[in-house]
N, C-alpha and C positions, 0 to 999 in steps of 0.2 A: 503494498499500499505505499502510497504518497505521504509525505512527509503532513502531519496534522489530520489525515481524512478520518481518523477515528474521533478527534476533537471536532472536529465540524460537522460531522453526521450526529455526535452527540449532541451538539449545541443545539441544531435542527430539530431533533429529535424532541427534546426537552422543550423547546420553544412551541413546538407544534403541541406538544403533551399541555404544555400549560394553557394553550388556546382552546383545546379540546374540554380542559377542566372547566374553564371558566364558562365556556358555552353552555356546559352543560349545569352549572351552577345557574345560569341564568334560566334555562327550561325547567328545572327542578322548581325555580322560585315561582317562574310563571306560571306554571301546573297547579303549585300549589294555592295562587292567588286565584286561579280562574276554576279549581275544582278538577280539573283535568289530571286524572291519574295517569293516562297512556304517556302525555308530555312529559309528567312527574319521572315516570320511568324511564324515558328516553334520556332525560337529564343527568338521571343517576349513571346509566350505562354510558353517557360522553364523560361525565369524571372518571368513572373507573378506568375507561380507554385512556385519557388523557393522564391519569397518575401513571398508569402502567408504561407508557411512552415515553413521560419525564424520567422514571425510573431507567429505562433501557438507554435514554441518553446518557444518565450521570455513569454508568455502567460503562459505556464505550467510552469518554471521555477519562475515566479511572484506568481503561483498560490502553489506551493509547500510550506506546512507548516512546514518542516524541515530546511529551508533554513536558 
């Protein structure tokens, strides 16, 4: 791999993950306010996906030997 590839990929994954987590929180809150349990569930899944992707990004950055 080229220098910094894992760090770059890790940073991208973390940013995308944080975005998905935030989007999920907004959906969850909107679903709660409107009584839409389907939107709430979708929000919770987005949050879970976002947290997993952020964690992957952290691991990628930790594993980069050029760091």
